[in-house]
C-alpha positions in Angstrom: 0.0 0.0 0.0 1.3 3.4 -0.9 1.9 6.1 1.7 2.7 9.8 1.5 6.0 10.8 3.0 5.7 13.2 6.0 8.9 14.9 5.0 8.6 15.7 1.3 5.0 14.7 0.4 6.0 12.1 -2.3 4.1 8.9 -2.5 6.2 5.8 -1.8 5.9 2.0 -1.0 7.0 1.6 2.7 9.6 -1.0 3.5 8.2 -1.5 7.0 4.6 -1.2 8.2 5.4 1.9 10.3 7.6 3.8 7.7 6.6 7.5 7.6 9.4 8.8 5.3 10.4 7.7 1.8 14.2 7.8 2.5 16.5 8.1 5.4 17.8 11.4 4.0 14.2 12.7 4.0 13.8 11.6 7.6 17.0 13.3 8.7 16.0 16.6 6.9 12.6 16.6 8.6 14.1 15.9 12.0 16.7 18.6 11.6 14.2 21.2 10.6 11.9 20.3 13.4 14.8 20.3 15.9 15.9 23.8 14.7 12.3 25.0 15.0 12.2 26.2 11.4 9.8 25.7 8.5 8.6 22.1 8.1 10.1 19.9 5.4 7.0 20.2 3.3 8.1 23.6 2.2 10.5 22.0 -0.3 10.2 23.4 -3.8 10.8 22.2 -7.3 13.5 24.0 -9.3 12.0 25.8 -12.3 14.8 24.7 -14.6 15.8 21.1 -13.7 12.8 20.0 -11.6 14.8 18.8 -8.6 13.4 19.2 -5.1 15.3 21.6 -2.8 14.9 23.5 0.4 14.9 27.2 -0.3 17.0 29.4 1.9 14.8 32.4 1.3 11.1 32.6 0.3 11.9 34.1 -3.1 14.3 31.2 -4.2 12.9 29.3 -7.2 16.1 27.7 -8.5 18.1 24.9 -6.7 21.5 26.4 -7.4 23.5 29.1 -9.2 23.8 27.0 -12.3 20.1 26.7 -12.8 19.6 30.4 -12.0 22.3 31.4 -14.5 20.7 29.1 -17.2 17.3 30.8 -16.7 18.9 34.3 -17.1 20.6 33.2 -20.3 17.5 31.8 -21.8 15.5 34.9 -20.9 18.3 37.1 -22.4 18.4 34.9 -25.6 14.6 35.4 -26.0 14.9 39.2 -25.7 17.8 39.2 -28.1 16.0 37.2 -30.7 12.9 39.3 -30.4 15.0 42.4 -31.0 16.6 40.8 -34.1 13.2 39.7 -35.4 11.7 43.1 -34.9 14.7 44.6 -36.8 13.9 42.4 -39.8 10.2 43.2 -39.9 8.7 40.7 -37.5 7.3 38.2 -40.0 8.4 35.7 -42.7 9.4 37.4 -45.9 7.7 34.8 -48.1 4.5 33.8 -46.4 4.0 36.4 -43.6 4.0 34.0 -40.6 4.4 35.8 -37.3 2.7 33.7 -34.6 5.6 32.0 -32.8 9.1 33.5 -32.3 11.0 30.2 -32.2 9.6 29.3 -35.6 11.3 32.3 -37.2 14.8 31.8 -38.6 17.4 33.9 -40.4 18.5 32.8 -43.8 21.8 34.1 -45.3 21.1 35.1 -48.9 24.7 34.4 -49.8 26.4 31.8 -47.5 29.8 32.9 -48.8 29.4 36.4 -47.3 28.5 34.9 -43.9 31.0 36.4 -41.3 29.6 34.6 -38.3 26.4 33.2 -36.8 24.0 35.5 -35.2 24.2 35.2 -31.4 24.1 37.5 -28.4 27.8 37.4 -27.6 28.4 39.9 -30.5 27.6 43.6 -30.2 24.4 44.8 -31.6 26.2 46.7 -34.4 28.0 43.5 -35.6 24.7 41.7 -35.4 22.8 44.4 -37.4 25.6 44.1 -40.0 25.1 40.4 -40.2 21.3 40.7 -40.2 21.4 42.9 -43.2 22.8 39.9 -45.2 19.8 37.8 -44.1 16.1 37.2 -44.8 13.7 36.4 -42.0 11.9 33.2 -42.9 9.6 30.8 -41.0 10.9 27.3 -40.5 8.9 25.8 -43.3 9.9 28.4 -45.9 13.6 28.2 -44.7 13.6 24.4 -45.3 12.0 24.8 -48.7 14.5 27.4 -49.7 17.4 25.1 -48.7 15.9 22.2 -50.6 15.6 24.4 -53.7 19.2 25.5 -53.4 20.3 21.9 -52.9 18.3 20.7 -56.0 19.8 23.5 -58.1 23.4 22.5 -57.1 22.6 18.8 -58.1 21.2 19.9 -61.4 24.3 22.0 -62.2 26.5 19.1 -61.2 24.5 16.6 -63.4 24.5 18.9 -66.4 28.2 19.5 -66.1 28.9 15.7 -65.8 26.7 14.9 -68.8 28.4 17.6 -70.9 31.8 16.1 -70.0 30.6 12.6 -71.0 29.4 13.9 -74.4 32.8 15.4 -75.2 34.6 12.1 -74.6 
């Protein structure tokens, strides 16, 4: 029969008929918190990034450690950066006009040979603007179709060149 752990609130199958905690560690944490006369162990929180349970030091803590907190800041910064770049290029797909979901919009270099670097937030905005001027804003579907057309054109050129060489010999 399943029971709910007194310490963390998880459901578990008890090893003994009188087990109240899911693990020894959970039992120790619960006893230490009660002994120190602090918040009960049920105040554990789930990290917003990795999903691990942790005991927050302060009420406003939502991440289990610095690594998760830093990751969340980077993700948020990337979203702001991409929104700024998309707004700079007009905010919608150049071919079909799609503008519903930011992650579905991509930058396509018109001439891959003129590509200096990829577009990312480590570069200054001026460098990024210079690189964006060489790009078109396309939705994911139009971007794939564009690359398939380019690939097919390269194949046709190669085939015609090879067939012309065979005719000469």
